[in-house]
Backbone as numpy.savetxt, mean C-alpha at the origin, in Angstrom:
# Nx Ny Nz CAx CAy CAz Cx Cy Cz
4.78 15.01 0.78 4.12 13.89 1.91 4.67 13.82 2.72
4.28 12.99 3.77 4.52 12.02 4.24 4.73 10.58 3.52
5.79 10.10 3.93 5.52 7.82 3.29 4.93 7.41 4.40
3.92 6.37 4.59 3.64 5.37 5.00 3.44 4.18 4.70
3.61 3.30 5.80 3.49 1.64 5.61 2.11 0.97 5.85
1.91 0.82 5.16 0.28 -0.07 5.14 0.90 -1.54 5.17
0.32 -2.47 6.31 -0.01 -3.19 6.14 -0.97 -4.27 6.13
-1.75 -4.80 5.10 -2.97 -5.57 4.53 -2.43 -6.94 4.85
-3.84 -7.67 5.90 -4.02 -8.86 6.00 -4.35 -9.07 4.71
-4.31 -10.37 4.61 -4.30 -11.31 3.29 -4.60 -12.59 3.26
-4.94 -13.64 3.94 -4.73 -14.97 3.92 -4.61 -14.85 2.65
-3.56 -16.15 2.48 -2.98 -16.29 0.51 -2.96 -15.73 -0.13
-1.70 -14.06 0.61 -1.80 -13.53 -0.72 -0.91 -13.84 -1.43
-0.34 -15.15 -1.03 1.36 -15.43 -1.89 0.84 -16.21 -2.67
-0.72 -16.71 -2.43 -0.93 -18.24 -3.33 -1.27 -17.34 -4.79
-1.77 -15.96 -5.08 -2.52 -15.04 -5.70 -2.37 -14.73 -7.01
-2.58 -14.57 -8.54 -2.21 -15.16 -9.88 -1.73 -13.94 -10.41
-0.46 -14.21 -10.77 -0.54 -13.27 -11.66 -1.98 -11.90 -12.33
-2.52 -12.59 -12.87 -4.22 -11.89 -13.28 -4.82 -11.63 -12.19
-4.63 -11.89 -10.97 -4.82 -11.49 -9.93 -4.34 -10.23 -9.34
-3.50 -10.37 -9.64 -2.45 -8.87 -9.30 -2.88 -7.89 -9.40
-2.61 -8.18 -11.07 -2.94 -7.21 -11.82 -4.57 -6.49 -11.43
-4.93 -6.91 -11.68 -6.39 -6.46 -10.94 -6.77 -5.62 -9.89
-6.29 -6.26 -9.02 -5.79 -5.33 -7.88 -5.12 -4.06 -8.01
-4.13 -4.45 -8.61 -3.50 -3.11 -8.96 -4.14 -2.61 -9.88
-4.49 -2.58 -10.96 -5.21 -1.69 -11.40 -6.80 -1.29 -10.71
-7.71 -2.20 -9.71 -8.28 -1.18 -9.27 -7.76 -0.25 -8.35
-6.76 -0.77 -7.14 -5.73 1.07 -7.14 -5.52 1.96 -7.66
-4.88 1.64 -8.52 -4.85 2.91 -9.35 -5.75 3.97 -10.20
-7.05 2.66 -10.02 -8.25 4.21 -10.71 -8.68 4.44 -9.66
-8.34 4.09 -7.76 -9.05 4.81 -7.00 -8.59 6.29 -6.32
-6.86 5.26 -6.53 -5.73 6.97 -6.69 -5.87 7.95 -7.56
-6.49 7.71 -9.09 -6.78 8.92 -9.79 -7.59 9.49 -9.43
-9.10 9.35 -8.73 -9.55 10.28 -8.17 -9.81 10.38 -7.39
-8.53 10.83 -6.68 -8.09 11.00 -4.90 -7.87 12.68 -5.42
-7.59 13.32 -6.56 -7.07 14.27 -6.64 -5.01 14.41 -6.23
-4.79 13.53 -5.85 -3.10 13.96 -5.46 -2.70 13.70 -4.34
-4.05 12.84 -3.90 -3.63 13.36 -2.01 -3.14 11.37 -1.31
-2.67 10.84 -2.46 -2.26 9.36 -2.09 -1.48 8.73 -3.61
-0.31 8.40 -3.60 0.37 8.09 -4.17 1.19 6.37 -3.90
0.79 5.13 -5.05 0.95 4.10 -4.56 2.81 3.44 -4.65
3.90 3.33 -3.54 4.74 3.18 -4.34 5.41 2.30 -4.72
5.12 1.33 -3.94 5.23 -0.02 -3.75 4.52 -0.76 -3.01
4.76 -2.34 -3.35 4.25 -3.11 -2.36 4.80 -4.65 -2.44
4.79 -4.88 -0.96 5.63 -6.80 -0.72 4.48 -7.76 -0.69
4.49 -8.64 -1.80 3.37 -9.52 -1.66 4.00 -10.76 -0.47
3.38 -11.35 1.01 4.12 -12.47 1.54 2.92 -13.64 1.64
3.12 -14.53 2.42 2.66 -15.94 1.97 0.66 -15.66 2.86
0.39 -14.24 3.39 -0.27 -13.90 4.11 -0.90 -12.56 4.72
-0.03 -11.79 3.54 -0.28 -10.11 3.36 0.34 -9.52 2.73
0.19 -8.51 1.97 0.63 -7.13 1.67 0.96 -6.36 2.09
2.45 -5.84 1.80 2.93 -4.49 2.55 3.21 -3.34 1.04
2.88 -2.44 1.64 2.61 -1.36 1.14 3.07 -0.03 1.25
4.03 1.13 0.70 4.42 1.73 0.94 3.76 3.36 -0.20
3.63 4.03 0.54 2.48 5.24 0.25 3.00 6.35 0.48
2.88 7.30 -0.18 2.94 9.23 -0.23 1.62 9.26 -0.02
1.50 9.86 1.33 0.18 10.75 1.18 -0.53 11.72 2.35
-0.62 12.55 1.90 -1.13 13.55 3.05 -1.62 12.88 4.48
-2.36 12.39 4.74 -2.60 11.76 5.69 -3.01 10.35 6.00
-2.96 9.95 7.41 -3.44 8.71 7.41 -4.74 7.88 6.92
-5.23 8.83 6.54 -7.23 8.93 6.89 -7.21 9.01 4.84
-6.39 9.58 4.61 -6.59 9.22 3.07 -5.96 8.19 2.25
-5.06 7.57 3.07 -3.69 5.41 3.10 -5.69 4.54 3.27
-6.82 5.28 4.26 -7.76 4.44 4.64 -8.57 4.14 3.85
-9.15 5.84 3.36 -10.30 5.80 2.15 -9.61 5.68 1.01
-8.50 4.95 0.89 -8.24 4.55 -1.00 -8.58 2.96 -0.41
-8.35 2.23 0.35 -8.43 0.60 0.77 -9.62 0.62 0.76
-10.59 1.60 1.83 -12.47 1.49 1.47 -13.19 1.92 -0.22
-11.83 2.33 -0.76 -12.83 2.59 -2.14 -12.80 1.05 -2.96
-11.39 0.98 -2.91 -10.78 -0.51 -3.22 -11.23 -1.73 -3.24
-11.78 -1.12 -1.81 -12.16 -3.06 -0.88 -10.34 -3.73 -0.98
-10.23 -2.89 -0.08 -8.93 -3.79 -0.20 -8.82 -3.81 1.52
-8.00 -4.61 2.29 -7.79 -4.96 3.85 -7.34 -3.73 3.91
-7.35 -2.72 4.95 -5.99 -2.04 5.76 -6.03 -2.02 7.15
-5.13 -3.34 7.78 -4.97 -4.04 8.75 -3.70 -2.71 9.98
-3.35 -1.95 9.49 -2.57 -1.09 9.85 -1.74 0.39 9.46
-1.43 1.64 9.94 -1.31 2.50 8.50 0.18 2.90 10.01
1.27 3.45 9.24 2.30 3.54 10.08 3.05 4.86 9.07
3.12 6.04 9.90 3.59 7.22 8.86 5.55 6.52 9.49
5.90 6.57 8.06 7.52 5.82 8.25 8.32 7.60 8.23
9.63 7.10 9.72 10.01 8.43 9.90 10.88 8.83 9.81
11.81 7.66 9.50 13.28 7.15 8.69 13.42 6.12 8.18
14.46 6.48 7.06 14.42 4.80 6.34 16.29 4.75 6.26
16.96 3.42 6.95 17.53 3.27 6.89 17.65 1.99 5.62
19.35 1.99 5.48 19.44 0.50 4.30 21.52 0.78 5.10
22.04 -0.25 4.13 23.20 -1.10 4.13 24.24 0.60 4.83
24.23 1.12 3.63 24.57 2.06 3.07 24.79 3.42 5.01
24.00 3.17 5.71 23.43 3.96 6.58 24.81 3.26 7.98
25.57 2.66 8.18 26.15 1.54 8.64 27.65 1.43 8.75
27.66 1.92 6.97 28.56 1.64 6.18 29.53 2.89 6.91
């Protein structure tokens, strides 16, 4: 399945408490459990006003379905074509 980078604009995201982040994560897991393996959450990065996530999913629509069912913002979904890191330039 392809990997996607999901941008979730969320003003004040960087000020969310550990309990709030736990609740968001729990809801995400609950929605994903009901999607029959069509999407998998890999990791998320919380910044001041956004949460950027990496997902493996069968389509961008599956990512958007997850966001809608969970009540999460979904500002942009981009398919990841290639991953590079410092070893790529070594």
